[in-house]
C-alpha positions in Angstrom: 31.1 83.7 -9.0 31.0 85.1 -5.6 31.8 83.5 -2.6 28.8 83.1 -0.5 30.4 82.0 2.4 32.2 85.2 2.8 30.4 88.3 4.7 28.8 90.8 2.1 31.2 94.4 1.8 28.8 97.7 1.9 30.2 100.7 1.0 29.2 104.4 2.1 30.2 107.0 -0.5 31.5 110.5 1.1 29.3 113.5 -0.3 28.2 113.9 -3.8 30.1 111.1 -4.4 29.2 106.9 -6.0 30.4 104.0 -6.7 33.2 105.4 -8.6 35.0 106.2 -5.4 35.3 103.0 -4.6 35.7 101.4 -8.4 39.4 100.3 -7.1 38.0 98.4 -4.6 34.8 97.1 -6.0 37.2 95.5 -8.9 39.5 93.9 -6.2 36.9 92.4 -3.7 33.7 91.6 -5.8 35.3 88.3 -7.1 35.2 86.9 -3.7 31.9 88.6 -1.8 29.1 90.5 -2.9 30.0 94.1 -2.8 27.1 96.8 -2.5 27.6 100.7 -2.8 24.7 102.5 -0.8 22.7 105.6 -2.4 23.2 108.2 0.5 21.8 110.9 -1.2 18.0 110.7 -0.6 17.4 111.5 3.1 18.0 114.9 5.1 19.3 113.3 8.7 21.9 110.7 9.1 19.0 108.8 11.2 17.0 108.3 8.3 19.9 107.0 6.0 20.7 104.5 8.4 17.4 103.2 8.2 17.4 103.2 4.6 21.0 101.3 4.6 19.9 98.9 7.2 16.5 98.3 5.0 18.8 97.4 2.1 21.6 95.7 3.6 21.7 92.4 4.2 21.1 90.5 7.4 24.6 90.7 8.5 27.8 92.5 6.7 31.0 94.6 6.6 30.7 97.9 6.5 32.9 101.0 5.2 32.5 104.2 4.9 34.4 106.9 3.7 34.0 110.9 4.8 30.5 111.4 5.1 30.0 107.4 4.5 32.1 107.1 7.7 29.7 109.4 9.7 26.8 107.6 8.6 28.4 104.4 9.0 28.5 105.5 12.9 25.0 105.8 13.0 24.3 102.5 11.3 26.6 101.1 13.9 24.4 103.3 16.4 21.2 101.5 15.7 22.0 98.2 14.5 25.5 96.8 16.1 24.2 93.3 16.1 24.3 93.5 11.6 27.7 94.9 11.5 30.3 91.9 11.5 33.4 94.8 11.2 33.5 98.5 10.4 35.9 100.8 8.4 36.1 104.3 9.2 37.6 106.1 6.7 38.9 110.0 6.3 35.5 110.9 8.2 35.0 112.7 11.7 33.2 111.4 15.0 32.0 114.9 16.0 29.0 116.7 15.2 29.4 120.2 13.3 30.8 123.0 14.8 28.9 126.7 14.1 31.6 128.0 11.8 31.4 125.0 9.9 27.4 125.2 9.5 27.9 128.9 8.5 30.2 128.1 5.6 27.9 125.4 5.0 24.9 127.8 4.7 26.9 129.8 2.1 27.2 126.9 -0.1 23.8 126.1 0.2 22.6 129.2 -0.8 24.9 129.6 -4.2 23.3 125.7 -5.1 20.0 127.5 -4.8 21.4 129.7 -7.2 22.2 126.8 -9.7 25.9 127.1 -8.7 26.6 123.4 -8.0 29.4 122.9 -10.2 31.1 126.4 -8.8 30.9 125.1 -5.9 32.5 121.9 -6.5 35.4 123.3 -8.4 35.8 126.2 -6.2 35.1 125.4 -2.7 35.1 121.5 -2.3 37.4 119.4 -4.7 40.6 121.4 -4.0 41.0 120.2 -0.4 40.3 116.5 -1.5 43.7 115.7 -2.8 47.4 115.7 -1.2 48.5 118.9 -1.8 51.8 118.2 -3.3 50.2 115.4 -5.2 47.3 116.9 -7.4 45.7 114.6 -9.9 43.2 116.2 -12.6 42.0 112.7 -13.5 40.5 112.2 -10.0 39.2 116.0 -9.7 37.2 115.1 -12.9 35.8 111.8 -11.8 34.6 114.0 -8.6 33.2 116.8 -10.7 31.2 114.0 -13.0 29.7 112.3 -9.6 28.6 115.5 -8.2 26.9 116.5 -11.7 25.7 112.8 -11.8 24.2 113.5 -8.3 22.5 116.9 -8.7 21.4 119.9 -6.4 18.9 117.7 -4.4 21.5 115.3 -3.4 24.0 118.4 -2.2 20.8 120.1 -0.1 20.0 116.7 1.6 24.0 115.8 2.1 24.2 119.3 3.4 21.7 119.1 5.8 22.3 115.7 7.4 26.0 116.7 8.1 25.2 119.7 9.6 22.5 118.2 11.6 24.6 115.7 12.5 24.7 113.8 16.1 28.2 113.5 17.9 29.2 109.7 17.9 32.0 109.2 20.1 29.9 107.9 23.1 29.0 105.3 20.3 32.4 104.6 19.5 33.0 103.4 22.9 30.9 100.3 22.3 32.2 99.0 19.2 33.8 95.8 19.7 33.9 94.1 16.2 37.5 94.3 14.1 37.5 97.7 13.2 40.1 99.6 11.0 40.8 103.5 10.8 42.1 104.6 7.6 43.1 108.2 6.4 45.4 109.7 4.0 48.5 111.5 5.6 47.3 115.2 4.1 43.4 115.1 4.5 42.5 119.0 4.7 38.8 117.7 5.5 39.1 115.2 8.3 42.5 115.8 9.7 44.3 113.5 11.9 43.4 114.4 15.2 39.8 113.4 14.3 41.9 110.0 13.6 43.4 110.1 16.5 40.1 110.3 18.7 38.5 107.2 17.2 41.8 105.3 18.3 40.9 106.6 21.9 37.6 105.4 21.3 38.1 102.6 19.8 41.6 101.0 21.1 41.4 97.6 19.3 41.0 99.1 15.6 43.9 99.0 13.4 45.1 102.3 12.4 46.5 102.9 9.0 47.8 106.4 7.0 48.1 106.0 3.3 51.2 108.3 2.4 50.8 110.5 -0.7 47.2 110.6 0.0 44.8 113.3 0.9 40.7 112.9 1.8 40.0 110.1 -1.4 42.9 107.3 -0.7 40.6 104.9 -2.2 40.9 106.6 -5.7 44.6 108.7 -4.7 46.4 105.6 -3.5 44.0 102.5 -4.3 46.5 99.7 -3.9 47.7 100.7 -0.7 44.0 101.3 0.2 42.6 97.8 -1.3 45.7 96.2 1.0 44.3 97.7 4.3 41.2 96.7 3.7 41.9 93.4 2.6 43.9 92.9 6.1 40.5 94.3 7.6 38.2 92.2 5.9 40.8 88.8 6.7 41.3 89.7 10.3 
């Protein structure tokens, strides 16, 4: 039975990911608290996604987001800081999207419009998800299955939300709750300088780099990631 005295935990997954991204952490925490994984695939802006998260979340909750989920977590905090009891930002980026990335994203959108979603995932996105020295075909298969389950419309919605997202560095200057910054040591999509910037903006935050992990430490190194999240939840 869940311990209702413990704050609920809301997870926000990355682009083209669902609850499977956090399966080890859900298993670890759900016996003690209510754990919710939000669907973040149905809106085309971070502001709209954040409003939907807040509409469906408990009144007050711990919030953890990875990659796009971390970007969205910053917007959720910006809209309703009083609702968030603690914040975990994992393998993410506080900055607005640069023009070079926007151009590449349009190429991907054009391919998906041509019914090439799985090819885009296999050829472009998934190869950058894992630690370059520690490939894992099982995790790659999970990522492909998640993308297939979510489908073309989710890819388009999430791409537009990421492309047009605001810079959140000013938001992070005002974070005054227990905060965890976590990243895989070989994150090719959100490298260390992004997380160093978050630490500068939230000096009191704990900063954990997960060894032998890339962009998806929740799956690549689940035990180490879960330990870091447990320490954050208990801080």
